[in-house]
C-alpha positions in Angstrom: 14.3 -17.8 2.8 11.4 -16.5 4.5 12.7 -13.0 4.2 12.7 -13.6 0.4 8.9 -15.0 0.3 7.8 -11.6 2.2 9.9 -9.4 -0.1 8.4 -11.2 -2.9 4.8 -10.9 -1.9 5.1 -7.2 -0.7 6.8 -6.5 -4.3 3.4 -8.1 -5.8 1.6 -5.1 -4.2 0.7 -1.6 -5.5 4.0 0.4 -5.3 1.8 3.4 -3.8 0.2 1.4 -1.1 3.8 -0.2 -0.2 5.5 3.4 -0.2 2.5 4.7 1.9 3.0 2.0 4.3 6.7 2.3 4.9 6.3 6.1 5.2 3.5 5.4 7.9 5.7 3.0 9.8 8.5 5.3 9.9 6.3 8.1 11.3 5.1 5.7 13.8 8.6 5.2 15.1 9.8 8.7 14.7 6.9 10.8 16.0 4.8 8.1 17.7 1.8 5.8 16.8 -0.7 8.4 17.5 0.7 10.9 15.1 0.9 8.1 12.5 -2.8 7.5 13.1 -3.6 10.9 12.7 -2.3 11.1 9.2 -4.1 7.8 8.0 -7.2 8.8 6.7 -5.7 11.6 4.6 -3.2 8.9 3.1 -5.9 6.6 2.5 -8.3 9.1 0.9 -5.5 9.8 -1.5 -4.8 6.2 -2.6 -8.5 5.7 -3.2 -8.0 7.9 -6.0 -5.5 6.2 -7.6 -5.5 4.2 -11.0 -4.0 1.2 -8.8 -7.0 0.9 -6.4 -9.1 0.6 -9.6 -7.0 -2.1 -10.8 -7.1 -4.1 -7.6 -10.8 -4.2 -7.5 -11.0 -5.2 -11.1 -8.8 -7.8 -10.7 -10.3 -8.8 -7.6 -13.6 -9.2 -9.7 -12.3 -11.1 -12.7 -10.1 -13.3 -10.3 -6.9 -12.5 -11.7 -3.4 -11.0 -10.5 -3.3 -7.3 -10.7 -1.0 -5.4 -12.9 -0.3 -2.3 -10.6 1.1 0.8 -12.5 2.1 3.1 -9.6 -0.5 5.8 -10.4 
């Protein structure tokens, strides 16, 4: 039951952010945490330019659930 709860929470997040998190975790496992951290700024900079970031901020300000598009 707990795993399903966590999966549901993850599924509510931006698909782009979830994919980036998974990729970063895999990079850390395969190449080490230092290499994963070295790429983090570039990943975050790319995500900051997405529609999902704007939707996240807007939904926060409007106090509603976000409707992420994956763009």
